[in-house]
Residue, then its C-alpha position, 0 to 999 in steps of 0.5 A: x576867233x580871238x583878236x589877241x593871243x591868249x597870253x597877252x589878254x589882261x582884261x576880259x569882258x563877258x555878257x549873258x543876255x538873259x530873257x529879262x536881265x543882261x548880266x556883265x562881268x569883268x575879269x582881269x589878270x591880278x598878280x598873274x592870276x585871272x580874277x573876276x573883279x566887277x559885275x553889272x546888269x541892266x534890263x535886256x532890250x531884245x523886245x519892243x520898244x527897243x528891239x535891239x539887244x545891244x542897248x542892254x549890253x551897253x547899259x550893263x557894260x557902262x555900269x561895270x566901267x563906272x564901278x571899275x574906273x575903266x572906260x569900256x564904251x566909246x562915244x559911238x556906243x561901241x565896246x573899246x578894244x584892246x585894253x589900253x591907257x587913254x587920256x583919262x585913264x585905263x580903258x577897253x578890254x582885250x577880249x569880249x564874249x557873250x552868251x544869250x537866252x534872250x527871246x526864249x533861247x534856242x528852241x528846237x524840234x527833233x526827229x528820229x526813226x525810233x523814239x527810244x533810240x535815234x530820236x533820244x540821241x537827237x534829243x541829247x544832242x539838242x539839249x547838250x547844245x543848249x536848246x529847249x526841245x519843243x517836241x520829238x517826232x518819231x515813227x513810233x510816237x503813236x501819232x498818225x502822220x497827219x497829226x505829226x504834220x499838224x504838230x510840225x506846222x503848229x510849232x515855230x522852232x528855230x531849227x529842226x534836227x533829223x536823225x535816224x538809222x545806223x550807217x549802212x542800214x535801211x533808209x526807208x524809215x529815215x526818208x519817211x521822216x523827211x517826207x513828213x517834215x518837208x510837206x509840213x513846211x515848218x515856219x521859223x520863229x522869227x518870221x518867214x523871211x528866211x528858210x527853216x534850218x534843218x540838220x540831218x545827222x542820220x544814216x549817211x546812205x539816206x542823206x541824198x534821198x533826204x536832200x531830195x525830199x527837201x529840195x522843193x521846200x523852204x528849208x536850208x539843209x545841213x548834213x553832218x555825221x550820223x549821231x548814231x553811226x552804230x547802235x552801240x555808240x553815239x557821236x553827238x559832237x558834229x550835230x552839236x557843232x552844227x546846232x551852234x553854227x546854225x544858231x548864229x547863222x539863222x537865229x541870232x542873225x535875225x533876232x533884234x540887234x544880234x547882227x551887231x553884237x556878233x560883230x563885236x564878240x571875239x568868239x561865237x555867241x553861245x546859248x546860255x544853257x550850252x555854256x553852263x554845260x560846257x564849263x561843268x563838262x570842262x571842270x569834270x574832265x580837267x579834274x577827273x571827277x563826276x559832277x552834277x549841276x542844277x539851275x532852278x529858275x522861275x519857269x524851268x529847271x535845268x540839270x547837268x551831269x557828267x558821269x564817267x566822261x558822259x555829259x547829259x542835260x535835261x530841261x524840266x519845262x514845268x518845274x520852276x519857282x514862280x511861273x511854274x510853281x503851281x505845277x510843282x505843287x500839283x505834280x509833287x502833291x501838297x502832302x509831299x511839299x509839306x513833308x519839309x515843313x516843321x509846322x502846320x500850315x493852312x491849306x487855303x493860305x498855301x494856295x494863296x501863296x502859290x497864286x500870288x507867286x505866279x502873278x507876282x513872280x519877282x516877289x521874295x518871301x517876307x516872313x519865315x513861314x513864307x521862306x520855309x514854304x518856298x524852300x519846301x517847294x524848291x526841294x520837290x522841284x529839284x527832286x522831280x527834275x533830278x528824277x527826270x534827268x536820271x530817266x533820260x541820262x541812260x546807257x544807249x537803248x537797243x544795245x545788246x549788253x554783254x551779260x554775266x551771271x550776275x546780270x542774269x539774276x538782276x535782269x539789267x538791260x540797256x537803257x539803265x541810268x548812268x547817274x550814280x549818286x555814290x560816284x558823285x564828287x561835286x554837286x553845284x547849285x545855281x538859281x535864285x532860290x538856291x544862290x540867294x538863300x539867306x543862309x548857306x545852310x539852307x542851300x546845302x540842305x535843300x541840295x542834300x534833301x532833293x538830290x540825296x548824295x551818297x558817300x562823300x560829295x562836295x557841295x558848292x554854289x555859283x556865286x553870281x551866276x557866272x557859269x555861262x560867261x565862263x563856259x564860253x570863255x573856256x572855248x577861247x581862253x581855258x586858263x582864265x576860265x578855270x582860274x576864275x571858276x575855282x577862285x571866284x565862281x564857286x562858293x564851296x559849302x562843304x562836304x556831305x558824308x551820307x550812308x546808303x541803306x536803311x535802319x531803325x531810328x536810334x541804332x548805329x548808322x556809322x562811326x566817324x573820326x575826323x582829323x584836320x588842323x582845325x578839327x579833331x573829333x570822333x563819334x557815332x551817327x545814329x540812324x535818323x541823325x544829322x550832324x554839322x561839324x565846323x570845317x571852314x573855307x580853305x580847310x581840309x580834313x581826313x574823315x574815316x568812317x566805319x558803317x554799320x552792317x547794311x550801310x555803304x559809304x563807298x567801299x561796300x556795305x559795312x566796309x571802312x572808308x577814309x577820304x580827304x574832304x574840303x570844308x566850306x561856308x557850311x562845314x562838314x555834314x554827317x548824314x545818317x538819315x539813310x538812302x533812299x531818304x524816307x521821311x516818317x509817315x506820321x505828320x507829327x513825327x515828320x514835323x518833329x524830325x524836320x525840326x530836329x534836322x533844321x536845328x542840327x544844321x542851324x537852318x534858321x535862327x533858333x529863336x525864330x525856328x521855335x517861335x514859328x513852331x510854337x505860334x502854329x501849335x497855339x493856332x492849332 
């Protein structure tokens, strides 16, 4: 709980304790509006030789204090509260909050009776709470009981979520799951000095029998409402809340220095991915939009989505840009990576680039060739992560759908993805390769190529990875969180207008008319073309499009659409390459198409773009 009423808060301090870096931001009320004013960072100190997370926190906060001219840390190494004017000037903050993914973040195992139903719901609950799901145990996961027990013993999760059965249903299979976990005597990650936290969110009639199965084991059981009370509905909230509570009570309390940090904060510490999902969900609900967010890191890629009010998060554990870059190249294949490169590259040189990135994960590209290759790999990592997300973010499996004549012919069943690119309103990028790209156009085109948005989609990026801080702030001060998110967190890149459908190159894809204060233009986009129009930050325009037969821009094939769009640092992108996006099979044609698209959006400096292509052709 906060120590001060929200309307009296003028200075907010927030930290995010990452696995390598602790990032701090200062938010202040300026002329009646909350703004992010300063930021600082320092190495995280949760591991040896320091083994105290608060040292890194104090170091990052001290840096902010020096930049802001505000004393934030007292002589005893504690954060000063509340904000006031001291003998040497302004000092302290009114509100201090934090998130954390240090020490590997929250790691969980989930279990359920049927892998595709209750176990999948348990996985959604864990992922939504910000966890990395290490494994899913189910009665039909094709492993024998002794193999499942061995797996439970091998892993050292922070906690286990057990589900299974609808309320009032059979309890036998649910109890069998508990009887697997109990005798396995799972050990928690931070040692054996505390009992393994287990949350039971299954058939309420089985709760007492599950408790009995665990009564002689070193397990701390918490029973919450069933996350699948009936087959047709999920109730993930109570399980997510219990995960957060036990994360603080067990995981954070035993991690080095977190007991001190928890006494400092004015709100419960939240897992970093859970906080990112929280702010995206809050924005989608407040604005009534569908949104997708992505955070691509060195080892993993997180994808978050909100469609029609339903939130989903997935973690692609082996898709990243440094530690996992070789896996991206292997899973996508080098041929698919090279689709996005407009010149020839030597295979041996590429393998060396990949290996060097794995052993030196903090290095950044030092040449245009290296940058082009890294951004090509990023497209494939994002594409694969989004594909996995769509396969996970589905309607509930096992539910009898109300069928129509149309359903009969299309053979639609339960378990269909709820991700619909035509309904996507906002696409948000985060992570080094996206956030720190030398040109904003590079971020925009990587997003468009990987996610293939359809119709009208606003593109944005997280300016300084501020979404975790704002996600936990939304829990205690929604107004401040939303104001900073809109004004300082997101950098709007612009709007992508893309037609769904396919056609022969050179034929009309759609006609357009743009009407705005600073931009008035009309014309035609042919199949295979990409066009960038200048529509700057803070500007807007009305775009009217008339798709050719077989193409859809939101109102159905061939039907006219008129929408208001916002500009950004990149502008208005008109995409006639079709959806799904299919690149030419011929390597020469593919290179030519890429060079044309890169030039159309000024992806790289023209002089360097042609120099690289020319040099490579001479080598060939």
